[in-house]
N, C-alpha and C positions, 0 to 999 in steps of 0.2 A: 505493499499500499503505499501511495505517496505521502511524504511528511509535509504537512501544511507550511508553506514558507511565512515570513511576515508579512503582515497586511500592509504593504505600501507600494506606491507605483513607481519604482526607482527607474523603469525601463523606459518610461515616455519620452525622456529625451534623448535616448541614444540614437535613435534614428529620425529626428527631429527636423532636419534640413528639408525643405520643400525641393523637388524635383523640378527640373524646368518645365516649362508648358508642355501640352501633349503636341506630339508631332505626327506626320502621317502614318507613321509606324505603330501607333497605338491600336490594340486591339481588346475588345472587352470580350472574353469568351462567353458563349451562351452556355446554359446550366446544364445542357447534356454532354459538354465535353469532359473528359477525365478530370476527376478531383482528388486533390492529395489528402484533404481534410475538409470538414465542415465545423464551422463555430456555431455553438447553440447557446442559448441565453439560459439562466436560471433564476426562477423567481426570487426576490429577497425582500420587496416591499410589501408586506402583508395589507396594508391600507389600501393598495392599489387593486387589490384583487377580491376583498369582501369575503365571501363564503367560499370562493372557488380555490382560494389559496394552497390548500393541501391536495385538493385534487388536480389542480394544475401541475404541481409537482410531481404527482404520482403519473400523471398522463406524459409529462415531459420524459421521465425516467424510463417509460415503456418505450417511447419514441427513440431515445438515445440507445437504448439495448438493441433495439432493432437495427438502426442505422449504423451503429458501430460494427455490426456484423459485414458491411458493405464498405464503410468508408470511416477511417479514424475520426473521432470526436473531440473538438477541444471545446470545453465549458468555461463560458466567462462568468465568474464569480465576483458579485460587486459587494460583497462583504464577508467577514469572518464566519458568519453563520451560513451564510450560503455555500461557503466553500465546504464547511463540516457537513451540511446536510447534503450536499452534492456526492461527497466522499461516503456518506454512509449508504445512500442509495444506489450508488454504481461501484460499490468496492470491487466486486467480480470483474467487471470490465475494466477498472483502473488496473488491477493487478495482471490482468492478462495484456495489457498494454493498448488496449483498443480506446480508451479514453483518457484525457489529461485534463487536469483543473489548472486553471489562470486566474490569479486574482488581478483584476484591473477594473477601472471605474466604469460602471454601469447602472444607468437608472432603474432599469429592469432588464427584461429579456428580449427587446426588439430588435436584434442586431441587424435584420434586413435594413433598417432604417438609421441606426446610429453607428453602425460599424461601416467600413470602407469597403468600395467596389474593387475588388483584385483583378488586376488587367495586366497587360503586357504592353511594352513599348520596346519594340524589337523582341530579343530574347528574354530581357529582363523584365521581372516582376515588379509592379509598381501598385501603389494604393491609391486610388481616387477618392479624395475626401471632401466633403460639401459642409457647409455651413448648415447647423441643425437648431430650430428654434421649439422643439416641443410640439410637432405638427401643428403649426400655426399659433402657438402660444398657448393651446389647451392642456397639454400634459406636459409640464416643466418638471424634469426630475434631475436631481444632483447626480452627475457623472456622465450623463448622456452626451454632452459635449465632447468629452474626453475619451468615449469609446473607441472611434474609429483610430485616434493615436496609440491606443493602447494595443489594439490589435495589429496594426501596422508595426508597433515595435515588437512584440511577439513573434510576428512573420519575417521581421528583420527586412523590410521591403522600404524603399524610399517613397515620399508622399508627393501626390499632386494635389495641392491644396487649392480649391476653386473657391472663387469669390461670391457664388450664389447659393441658396438654400436648396436643399433637395434631399429626399428620402429614398433609399434604394428601391424600396417597394413600389414607388411611384414609375418606374421605368422598366421595360424588357426589351432584350435586344435578341437578334436572331443569329448574329455572327455573319450576316451578309449585307450589312449596311441598313437594316431596317431597325428603327426603335419605336415603341408602342407607349402611349401614356393617355393621361385623360385630362380634359380642360379643367373640370372639376377641382383637380389638385394643382395642377402646374400653373394655371392661370388665376389661381386663387390669390386675393392680395393679401392675405396672411402669411403668404410665404415670400415672394418677390413682388414687390407693389408696383413695381415700375414695368413688369413685363406684360407684353402683349404676345399675340402668338408668333409673331414674325419674330420678336427678339428672343423668346423663348427657343424657337428652333434654331437660332443662330446659336445660342448657347450650348444646346443639345447636340447639334451637329460638330462643333469644334471639340467639345468635350469628349464625346464618345466616338468620334470619328465613322460617323454614319452619314448617309445620304438622303435618307428618307424618313419622315415622321408620320407615324400613323395615329390620328387623333380619336379618341373616344370621348362620349360627353361626359355622362355621370357614373360613379360608382355605385355601390349598394346601398340602400337605406341604412342610417344610422352607423355608418362608417365612421370610425374615430378618426381615421386618416384623410377624409375629404375624398375619398374615391381612388383609392390606390388599385392600380392597374392590376396588380396579382390576385385581388379578389374577385375579377371579373373576366381577364382573357391573358393566355399565356402562350409563348411561343413553345412549340413542340417539336420544331425541326426547321431548318432554313425556309422561310416563306410560308411556313405551316402555322397556324394559329388555332387555339382551343378557346372556345367559351362554352357559357351554359345556356340550357334551354330551360324554361320555367317547369316547376314540378307542381302539380296540384292546382286546383282552382283557387286556393288562397294563397297562392306564392306571393309574398309582398313585393318582391322585385320583377315580377311578369313583364311590366310594361318597359322596364330598364333593360331586362335581358334581352328581350324582344329588338328592342333598338340598337343593342351592341351587335346582336346576329347579323342585323339588316345593315349596319356600317361595314361590319368586316365582310360580308358576304359580296360587297362592292368594291371592295380594296384591292383585288386581284390576288390575294392570298388563298392559299387551299384552306378551307374552313372545316373543323371538326368541332361537334358539340358533344357535351355530357349533360345528365340531368343535373339540376341544382338541388341543394339539400331541402328546398321548399321553405315552409315557415316554421322558424326556429325561434323560441322565445327564452328570454333568461328567467332568473328566479322571480322578477318582478313582473313578469308577463309582457314585457317590451320585446319587440322584432330585433334581434341581432343579426350582424352581417355573416352568415353562416356561408361558405363556400367551398365548393369543391376543386376550385382553381387554385386554393391556397395550399398546393401541394409542394413538396421539394422534390426535385429531380437530381439524384446522385448515382453515378456509375451503374447505369443502367436498371435503376430501380426508381420507382415513383412512391414517395411516402404521401399516402391521402389522408387528409384529416376528415374524419366522419363524427356526426354529432347526434348520434342515436336516431338518425333519420331514417325512414324507411326506403328513402330513394338512394341509399348507399350503395346496394348491391347493382343496381344498373349503371351508377356512375363507374364502378369498378369494371363492368362486362364492357362499357363504352371505352375506358381507357385501354382495356386488354385488346380490342378490336382495332383502335387507333394507333397502338404502339406494340406489336406483337413481338418485339425483341426486349420488352421491360417486364420487369416483376412489379405487379401492383399490390403494394401492401397499405392496407387500410387500417387505420389506428384512431382510437377515440381522442377526440380534441374538444369537446364540449366545455370542459371547464377552462382550457386554455383560452377559447373563446371569449370567454366572461372577461378576460383581460383585455380583449380587444383584437385579436388575430389568430393565426393557427402556424402550422409546420413552417411555411415559407417566411411569415413575418418575423419569427425568432430564430433564423438561421442565416449563416452567411458563408458560402462555399469558398474553398481555396484551390484555385485550378493547379492541376499538375504543371510543374515547370517545363518550358518548351526544351530545355535540355533533356529531361528525363524522357520525353516522348520521342526524341530524334535517335 
């Protein structure tokens, strides 16, 4: 078993110098490319979770145990207590060398948004880092603005510090020059107040080295993130996109999902659909943004969040049909969702270095 290190963030300045601005060799790997590891968040702010805190930890432990059979997992522990809790829950995986624990600043678990996007500049790996303001100032948690730097330091990669606000869950790339996002999030004045669509496109094309931007309108109802793309549409191959179809006559997102499907069907992309979870409610009886697209792709496996929803088996079947070379692993995420997201939101992948693949 690992010994807990002193809880301080001494590594944050060791790789602190910003790299030069991106050049045309910059490449952001899509999620289906080989991964050396996946970072996973571990809950430690009980007040952010209400009655779901212990259940979320149990669901995340189950997810990590399954994922670590496929890809090494690095847990971001934002407190001493979180380190001890994760060590206890994942002892067998830690001893086996499939899971490692890292003390670094993190408000909570949402590493897709607070962590860096790991990319390549030529053969060298770099960390794309963005300003972060707590999802438009709604959920400001101590440590979140330092999480990206902490991960970059552990990974020992130089940083590209960008000047604008962006969360990783707001963008999707397909590795062949396309980026997908939503107007609800990226053009929201609570992020970059001066952005119009043309200025947003200019920044995205320059930063991600892409040629085309695919805009959807709104995300799911009651989405804490103001419409992140990973909750409504995902690239599953170059020029190939997946979204959800409404499930049940009471699906609260039926109109939005139909509009997303309509826009994507006219985009020139190959379109695949899977059933949505339908109507999922929190403990107070309010609609929560349950999504079958908030999955993680990792080394020929798809980790699909399910919410005790009757539509989950059909979603698994649809993914198996769409991606016959992948193993589809459905895992419970209802408690995680009560905190605001699911498996994609709480993870950030580390691509295999180009040297390792050559």
